[in-house]
C-alpha positions in Angstrom: -0.1 0.2 0.0 1.4 3.5 -0.9 1.3 7.1 0.5 -1.6 7.7 -2.0 -3.8 4.9 -1.0 -6.3 7.4 0.6 -7.5 11.0 -0.2 -5.8 13.1 2.3 -5.0 16.5 3.6 -1.5 17.5 4.0 0.2 20.7 5.7 4.0 20.8 5.1 5.7 21.4 8.5 9.2 22.8 9.6 12.3 20.5 8.8 12.5 18.0 11.6 9.2 18.8 13.0 6.8 16.2 14.4 4.5 14.4 12.1 0.9 14.5 13.0 -1.7 12.1 11.7 -5.4 13.0 12.2 -8.4 10.6 12.0 -11.9 11.7 11.9 -15.1 10.4 13.5 -17.9 8.7 11.6 -19.4 11.2 9.4 -16.4 13.6 9.4 -13.8 14.3 6.8 -10.1 14.7 6.5 -10.6 18.5 7.6 -12.3 17.7 10.8 -9.0 17.9 13.0 -6.5 18.8 10.4 -6.2 22.6 11.1 -6.7 21.8 14.8 -3.5 19.6 14.6 -1.5 22.5 13.5 -2.7 24.7 16.4 -1.9 22.1 18.9 1.6 21.3 17.5 2.9 24.5 15.9 5.1 23.8 12.8 4.3 20.0 12.6 3.9 18.2 9.3 0.0 17.1 9.3 -1.6 14.5 7.2 -5.2 13.7 7.6 -6.7 10.6 5.6 -10.2 10.5 4.7 -12.1 7.2 5.6 -13.0 5.3 2.4 -16.1 3.4 3.8 -19.4 4.9 3.5 -22.1 4.0 6.2 -25.3 5.6 4.7 -23.3 8.3 3.4 -21.2 8.7 6.4 -17.4 8.3 6.0 -15.7 5.7 8.1 -12.5 3.8 8.3 -14.0 0.2 8.4 -17.4 -1.4 8.3 -19.6 -2.2 11.2 -22.8 -4.5 11.5 -24.4 -2.6 14.3 -23.4 0.0 17.0 -20.3 -1.4 18.6 -20.2 -4.6 16.5 -17.4 -4.5 14.0 -16.8 -6.4 10.8 -13.7 -7.9 12.0 -12.6 -9.3 8.5 -13.1 -5.8 6.9 -11.4 -4.1 9.8 -8.4 -6.4 9.3 -8.1 -5.4 5.6 -8.6 -1.7 6.4 -6.0 -2.0 9.1 -3.5 -3.3 6.8 -4.2 -0.5 4.0 -3.9 2.0 6.8 -0.6 0.5 8.1 0.9 0.7 4.6 -0.2 4.2 4.1 1.1 5.5 7.4 4.6 3.7 6.9 5.0 5.2 3.5 4.4 8.8 4.8 6.7 8.3 7.9 9.5 7.0 5.5 8.9 9.7 2.9 9.3 12.4 5.6 11.8 10.7 7.7 9.9 11.8 10.9 11.1 10.6 14.2 8.4 12.0 16.3 4.9 10.5 14.9 1.7 11.4 16.7 -1.8 10.1 15.9 -4.9 12.0 17.0 -8.1 10.1 16.4 -11.8 10.5 17.6 -14.3 7.8 17.8 -14.0 5.7 14.6 -10.8 7.4 13.9 -9.4 6.5 17.4 -10.5 2.9 16.7 -8.4 2.5 13.5 -5.4 4.1 15.1 -5.8 1.7 17.9 -6.1 -1.3 15.8 -3.2 -0.2 13.8 -1.1 0.4 17.0 -2.0 -3.0 18.3 -0.2 -4.6 15.1 2.5 -2.0 14.3 3.3 0.0 17.4 6.5 1.1 16.0 4.9 3.6 13.7 3.9 5.9 16.4 5.6 7.7 19.4 2.4 9.4 20.7 -1.3 8.3 20.5 -4.2 10.6 21.4 -7.4 8.6 21.4 -10.7 10.4 22.0 -13.6 8.0 22.8 -12.0 4.9 21.4 -13.9 1.6 21.7 -12.0 -1.7 21.2 -14.7 -4.4 21.8 -12.4 -7.5 22.1 -9.5 -8.5 24.2 -6.2 -7.5 22.4 -3.4 -9.8 22.5 0.0 -8.8 24.4 1.9 -6.4 22.3 5.4 -5.6 23.9 6.0 -3.0 21.1 3.7 -0.7 22.9 6.1 -0.2 25.9 7.3 3.3 26.4 4.7 4.7 23.8 2.9 7.6 25.3 -1.0 7.4 25.0 -3.7 9.8 26.0 -7.5 8.2 26.3 -10.0 10.7 26.9 -13.8 9.6 27.2 -17.1 10.5 28.6 -18.3 8.7 31.7 -21.9 8.4 30.3 -20.9 7.7 26.5 -23.6 5.4 25.2 -21.3 4.5 22.3 -18.1 3.9 24.2 -19.1 2.4 27.6 -17.0 3.3 30.6 -16.1 -0.3 31.4 -14.7 -0.9 27.7 -12.7 2.4 27.9 -11.2 1.4 31.1 -10.4 -2.0 30.0 -8.6 -0.4 27.1 -6.6 2.0 29.6 -5.5 -1.0 31.7 -4.5 -3.0 28.6 -2.1 -0.3 27.5 -0.7 0.2 30.9 -0.1 -3.6 31.1 1.9 -3.4 28.0 4.1 -1.0 29.6 2.9 2.2 27.8 2.8 5.6 29.5 -0.9 6.1 29.7 -2.9 9.2 30.6 -6.7 8.8 31.0 -9.0 11.8 31.2 -12.6 11.7 31.8 -15.4 14.1 31.5 -18.9 13.7 32.9 -20.7 13.7 29.6 -21.3 11.6 26.8 -19.7 11.0 23.2 -19.2 14.8 22.5 -15.9 16.4 22.8 -15.5 18.2 26.1 -13.5 21.5 26.7 -11.5 19.4 29.2 -10.4 17.0 26.6 -9.0 19.8 24.4 -7.0 20.9 27.5 -5.8 17.6 28.1 -4.7 17.2 24.2 -2.9 20.4 24.7 -1.0 19.3 27.8 -0.3 16.0 26.3 1.2 17.5 23.1 2.9 20.3 24.6 
């Protein structure tokens, strides 16, 4: 898979600057967090791929058969394609600091890639992720910086599932920070503050 596998937005960064990949939620586009990433990490190189799966017209990164029920065969194929896309851009730019920022479905494709190819990323910011299976051990996650933010009353990403993912990353030796807000699936101001702190 090549660096042109997806439609994507790109902002050129300063030489040696971090590379930030952003991933939109269901129904978003490559523009959802693109400019926001430049605000969070000034001077960064930013690449934002557009999901290539349509769910009744809403863009996603992989198929599902119901809320919280993933098409695991499709996810495996899409994860492989995304992994190739990301590796190609990291290689092209020679980036040493590689940050992923994903929300909801975007956080899920990032997490799925990291479970198989953790070497791509140095930092992961996962907003409202849902990994509804028990991942296998992944020693390559050791030392990765990971921020997980979520709502305590999120009907799409239930608190126990999110906490299980936080615990999993911690068990792999990752440097995990969890930030909760009292609401649901919306992105709260406290999450923006947590992102700014995490990426500063």
